[in-house]
C-alpha positions as a printed Julia matrix, in Angstrom:
143×3 Matrix{Float64}:
  35.27  -170.09  114.16
  32.63  -170.02  116.97
  29.73  -167.68  116.35
  29.0   -164.99  118.92
  25.56  -164.14  120.18
  25.7   -160.93  117.93
  26.49  -163.03  114.88
  23.64  -165.55  115.64
  21.1   -162.58  116.17
  22.09  -160.7   112.9
  20.29  -163.4   110.78
  17.62  -164.32  113.31
  13.92  -163.69  112.54
  12.8   -165.17  115.85
  12.27  -161.74  117.5
  10.39  -160.59  114.37
   8.32  -163.67  114.69
   7.38  -162.98  118.24
   6.4   -159.42  117.22
   4.19  -160.81  114.4
   2.49  -163.31  116.8
   1.88  -160.49  119.38
   0.27  -158.4   116.64
  -1.84  -161.25  115.65
  -2.92  -161.8   119.18
  -3.93  -158.12  119.5
  -5.41  -157.9   115.92
  -9.03  -157.91  114.91
  -9.3   -161.79  114.89
  -6.95  -162.13  117.91
  -7.3   -163.29  121.44
 -10.02  -161.67  123.38
  -8.03  -161.81  126.7
  -4.92  -160.24  125.09
  -6.89  -157.49  123.47
  -8.49  -156.51  126.83
  -5.14  -155.99  128.51
  -3.41  -152.67  129.14
  -0.2   -151.62  130.84
  -1.73  -151.52  134.26
  -3.5   -155.02  133.94
  -0.06  -156.52  132.88
   1.84  -155.2   135.95
   1.07  -158.25  138.05
   2.34  -160.6   135.35
   5.55  -158.73  134.89
   6.16  -159.02  138.75
   5.22  -162.66  138.6
   7.62  -163.43  135.7
  10.5   -161.49  137.33
   9.91  -163.65  140.53
   9.98  -166.74  138.54
  13.27  -165.65  136.78
  14.69  -165.05  140.34
  13.65  -168.51  141.44
  15.16  -170.22  138.4
  18.41  -168.47  138.88
  18.52  -169.35  142.65
  17.87  -172.94  141.82
  20.22  -173.1   138.88
  17.3   -174.3   136.86
  18.63  -173.46  133.43
  15.82  -174.91  131.26
  13.31  -173.09  133.43
  15.39  -169.96  133.35
  15.26  -169.99  129.48
  11.45  -170.23  129.66
  11.02  -167.53  132.24
  13.43  -165.11  130.3
  11.11  -165.79  127.3
   8.15  -164.76  129.46
  10.0   -161.49  130.37
  10.72  -160.83  126.79
   6.98  -161.45  126.01
   6.22  -158.77  128.64
   8.55  -156.28  126.86
   7.01  -157.09  123.41
   3.36  -156.94  124.84
   3.88  -153.56  126.45
   5.63  -152.27  123.34
   2.71  -153.35  121.11
   0.25  -151.69  123.45
   2.2   -148.49  123.43
   2.51  -148.62  119.58
  -1.29  -148.96  119.33
  -1.55  -145.75  121.31
   1.1   -144.01  119.31
   3.59  -143.69  122.1
   6.64  -145.84  120.95
   7.33  -149.33  119.5
   9.68  -152.22  120.2
  12.34  -150.58  117.91
  12.31  -147.48  119.96
  12.78  -149.52  123.13
  15.65  -151.31  121.61
  17.24  -148.06  120.19
  16.84  -146.52  123.76
  18.63  -149.33  125.66
  21.34  -149.56  123.01
  22.04  -145.82  123.29
  22.01  -146.1   127.03
  24.26  -148.97  127.21
  26.86  -147.2   124.93
  26.62  -143.88  126.96
  27.08  -145.73  130.22
  30.01  -147.72  129.1
  32.46  -144.96  127.88
  35.27  -147.28  128.91
  34.18  -149.66  126.22
  32.77  -147.44  123.58
  34.66  -144.25  124.21
  38.05  -143.07  125.26
  37.73  -143.58  129.06
  39.95  -145.95  130.87
  38.82  -147.75  134.16
  40.89  -150.3   135.98
  38.27  -151.61  138.47
  34.59  -152.48  138.72
  34.39  -149.81  141.37
  35.46  -147.12  138.93
  32.99  -148.37  136.4
  30.17  -148.2   138.96
  31.03  -144.63  139.98
  31.05  -143.62  136.3
  27.8   -145.46  135.61
  26.07  -143.77  138.61
  27.35  -140.3   137.59
  26.16  -140.76  134.03
  22.74  -142.04  135.22
  22.41  -139.17  137.62
  23.31  -136.64  134.96
  20.74  -138.35  132.59
  17.97  -138.15  135.25
  18.79  -134.49  135.95
  18.46  -133.67  132.15
  15.12  -135.48  131.99
  13.86  -133.59  135.06
  15.07  -130.37  133.55
  13.4   -130.95  130.26
  10.11  -131.84  131.96
  10.31  -128.57  133.89
  10.51  -126.59  130.62
   7.25  -127.94  129.27
């Protein structure tokens, strides 16, 4: 039986390895350049990497796309590590957040809703997203 992506990830320590490497780079004996970075200083690299992903897709450059997607993952891990150092959140929090969002926004897969078309899915997605944003805005107003 062919393994799915989920099956392959269950026993993978590659993401954990990346987090360990990032923590070493930011640690006491780590890389001076990495240790000088902050969220704002990394913005240009995030934009640059996103552009490189776009170019690889447009050129059907699959090996390059693999590399550039890795660079995007690095950005996520880097920003998460910086946020963790400041006590804001960590990579696990980021992953929990996106997992919850995907489940919430796909009630036709993870709930009892039934949609027949992509258009119906998009209408539902946008409504759920709008409701989420409204709740966040209301929560901020109460602080």
